[in-house]
N, C-alpha and C positions, 0 to 999 in steps of 0.2 A: 519254398512251400507255398501252395496256393492258399488263397483266403479261405476257401471252403474247408480245406483240410485243417487249417489252424483253428477255425471256428468249431469244428467237430471236436478237436483235441481239447479246446477250452471247455466245452460242454462236458466231456468225459471227466476232466479234472474236477470241475465243480460238482458233478454227480457223486464223485467219490466222497465228498464231504457230507452227503445226505444222512449218514448214521448219526451225525452230531445232533440232529433233531429227531430222528426216528431210527431206533436200532434195527427195526425189521427190514430196513432198506440197505442193510450192510452188503457189500460186494455188488451193489447195483452198477457202479461205474464200469463201463465197458472198455477199459484200457487194453485188454486183450484184443478186442475187435478193432480198436483204432489202430493198434500197432500191425494187426493182421491186414486191414484194408489199406494201410499206408504202404505196406510193402508191395501191394498189387497196383495201386494207382499213382502213388507219389514215389518218384525214383531219386529225388534229391537226398544226398547223404545226411543232411541235417534232420531229416524225418526220423532216423533211427535214434537220434538223441532226444527228440522232443518227448516221446512217451516216457522215457526213463527219467527225464528231468521232472515231468509231471508227477510220476510215481514218488520220486524222492522228496519233493516239496510237500505233497499230501501226507506222506509217511511222517514227516517231521511234525506236522500239525496234529495228525491223528494219534501219534504217539504221546504227544502232550495231553491230548483230550482224554485218552483212555487212562493215562497215568494219574491225572488229577481227579477223574470221576470214579474210576474203578480200581486204581492201583495196579493196572495192567501195563507192562512194558513190552514192546516189540524188540526182539533180539536181532542181532546182525544176520543170524542164519535165516530168519524169515524174510528179511529184506533181500538177501542174496537170492533166495528161492524165488521170490517174485520177479526179481531182475531176470533170472533164468527162464521164467515162464514167458516173459516179454520177448526174450531172445528166441524162444520157440515159436511165438506168434509171428515174428518177423521172418523166420525161416519158413514157416508154414505158408505165409502170404507169398514169399518168393516162389515157393513150389507151385502154388495155385496160379500165379501169374503166368506160368508156362502152360497151363491148362485152362484157358480162360473160358468160363461158362458160369451161368447162374447157379447150376447144380453144384460145382466145385466151390463156389463162394459160400453157399449154404453149408455144405459139408465141412469146409474148413472153419467156419464160424462155430459150428457145433462141436468139432473136435477141439478147438481152442478152449472152449468153456469147460469141457470134460477134463481136459489135461490140467488146467489151472485148478479145478476143484480137487482132483485126485493128488496132484503134486503138493499143493499147499497144505492140505489137511493131513497128508501122510507125513510131511515134514513136521507139522505141529504135534502129530502123535509121537514121532520119533524123539523130539526134543523136550516135549512138555512132560514134567514129572507127574502131572495129574493123571495122565492116561497110563493104564496097564500096558506093558510091552508084550502084548499078546494079540491074537486075532480079534478077540472081543474088545480090547482097547482101541485097536485100529478102527473097528466098526463103529465104536462110540464116537471117535474123532470125526468119522464121516457123516454121522447121522445126528446125534444129540449134542455133542460138544460139551462145553462148560455149562453148568446149570445157571450161572448168572447172565449168560448171553442167550439169544434166540438160537433155536436148533440149527445145526450146521446145514441140514438139507434145505433150509430156508435161504442160506447164503448161496447154495448152488442154484436154487430156483431164480434168485435175483441175478446171479452171474449169467445164467443161460438167457434169461429174458433180456437183460441189458445188452449182451453181446449180439443177439439175434436182432433186436430193435435197432441198435446203432449201426450194425452192418448193413441192414436194409436201407436206413436213412443215408448213410455214407455213400453206398454204391448208387442209390437213386439219385442223390445230389450230384455226384460226378458224372453219371450218365446224362442227366438233364443238362448240365453245363456243356458236355461234349456235343449234344445235339444242338444247343443254341449257337455254338461256335461252328457248326457245320462239320464237326469231326465225326469219324466213325465211332461206333460203340467200342468201348474199352474191353468189353467181355464177350463180344460176338466174334468168333474166329472167322466167320464167313465174310465179314467186312474188312478183314485184313488182307493185304496183298503181299505177295512174295517180292522182295527187293530184287531178286534175280529176274523175275518176270518183267518188273518195271524197267529194268535196264535193257532187256531184250526188245521190249515194245518200243523204247525210245530210239533204237538203232535202225537205220534203213535196211531193207531187205538185201541180201546178197545178190549181186548181179550174176546171172548165169553166164557161163563160159561157153562160147560156141566151139564146135569141133575144129574150126580153122585156126582158133587161137591156141590150141593145145600144142 
């Protein structure tokens, strides 16, 4: 794992602890974006474990914090749901990696934020007895949430902003490092060469056969 990727992962993990000081910053940590960009830029298998490890460690601390201050405990279903979301982010990043462009990078980051918002809040609506098991209850889970917490739509705003901001920083840092090393852009397909063409260019041209040699 490169130093730049590890640095961004560390920032994401630390940002996830911001609600300890300010509840309005809940879901600001862009772990979806870090997992998404990691699948595009970093191919080492350890990268797939790093975001999940960061999620598990911060979950342990935040579970203690919410339990001690609000009497709120995170259940195993919520933890597994978030793990599933990060798995989707990895798969989405692998899919975008085969369609390298800045537009697909932006679209993938947006889609990851929306999926995380819909999946995690739907899971909360389904398992939390506070919400009525109806369309109105599901809408409440997506918009206002629990009265003792900031509205859920603010969580989505923070998730969207955090994912887009960190995706831009991550991609920009990786592109800048590639340029400094004299490497082609990792997102520009025009700068990539076909391995088959490279092999053909490295081979000498075929010697013509004269009619007398046939």
